[in-house]
C-alpha positions, 0 to 999 in steps of 0.5 A: 502443526501449522496449517498450510497457506490457503490457495488464495486470499482476498484483497479488496474483493479481488483474489490474490495469489499468496506469497510463494515463499516457503516460510510460514512467518513470511506468509503471515507477515504478508497477510498482516502487511496486506491488512495494513495496506488495506487500512484494516489495521491503523497506527497504534493498533495492538497486535494481540499475539494469542488472537493472531496465533489462533487466527492463523494457526501458527505458534507464538514463535512463528508469529513473532518472526512475522512481527520481526519482518514487519518491524524491519519494514517499519510497519510494526514496533515492539514496546518491551512488556507491552507487545507489538503494535502498528507503527505511526510513521514520522514526517521524515518517513513521509519524505523518504517514502515519497522519494522512493515513490518518485524513483520507482513509479516515475521510472516504471512509467518511463521504462514501460512498454505499453500494451493494452493488457498491461493497463488492465490493473490500472483500469480496474483501480481507476474504475474501483475508485470512481465507483467507491467515490459514488458510494461515499466509501472512503476506505474503498477509495483509499484502497483503490488509490493504493492499487492504482499506484501498485499497478504503476509499479507493476509496469516495470515487470519486476518481482523485486520492485513489486515487493518494494512497492508492497512494503512502501504502500503499506507504510504509506497507508499508515501515513494517510491516517494523519488526514483523519477521514483520508478517503476525502484526501484521495478524492481530488486525485481520482481524476488525476489517476484517470488522466495518467491512465489516458496518457498511458493508453495514448502512449504519451509516456513523458506526459504521464510521467510528468503528471505523476511527478506533479501528483506526488509533489502535491500529495507530499506537500498536503501530507506534510502540512497535515503532519505539521498541524497534527504535531503543533 
C-alpha cells in the first residue's frame, strides 16, 4: 500500500502545494523534478530504486513509471542493466530550451495585466536572490533565479504554461552545471532581475520584455561558450 501524498512539500524553504493529479507516479515524478530544479540532483547522479522506493513509500513499478515520465521530459536517462540516472543536456538542448523560454517568458510579460499582487512572486525571488548573494550561498542564488523565471511564466495565468515552465526550468538547472560554480554565473543577472521587476511595477511592459530578451540572449551565449569549452 502506498502512502498518500503529504498535504504540502517544501521548495526552497517555501511551502508549495503538491500536484493535484491522482497518479502516485506523477506525484513522485513531481518531487524528483523539484529536486532537480533545486539543484539537489545533478547530471550523472544515479537514482537508486530501492532507496527511492523506501523514501517515497511506493512500489518499484510506480517508481519506474515516475522515471518514465521524467525520461519523456528529458530529465532522466535509462542505461540497460545500469538503471536510471539524471541526464546531462546537450548544447542542442540548450538552444531549444532558450527558444522555448523566449516564447513563453517574453510572451507572458507582453500579455500580462500587472497588478501589485501578481508581482509578489517576482519580488520574493528578487529579495531571496539578493539575500543569498550576501550570504555567498551559490545554490540558493541559483534557486532564487529559477524561481524568478518561474514567476515570470506565471504572469500568463495558465496552468499549462506553469507545467511547461516547471519542466523547462528543471532541465535548465541541469544545463547550469556545465558552469561549475554556477552560483557565480547567476550573480551578474541579479541586478537585471530587479530592473525587470521595476519595469513591470512601473507598467513599462515593452521595456521589461526587451530587457528579458537581451538577458536570455546573453545567458544563452555564455552557456554555449561554456559547453564549447567543456567539450574541447
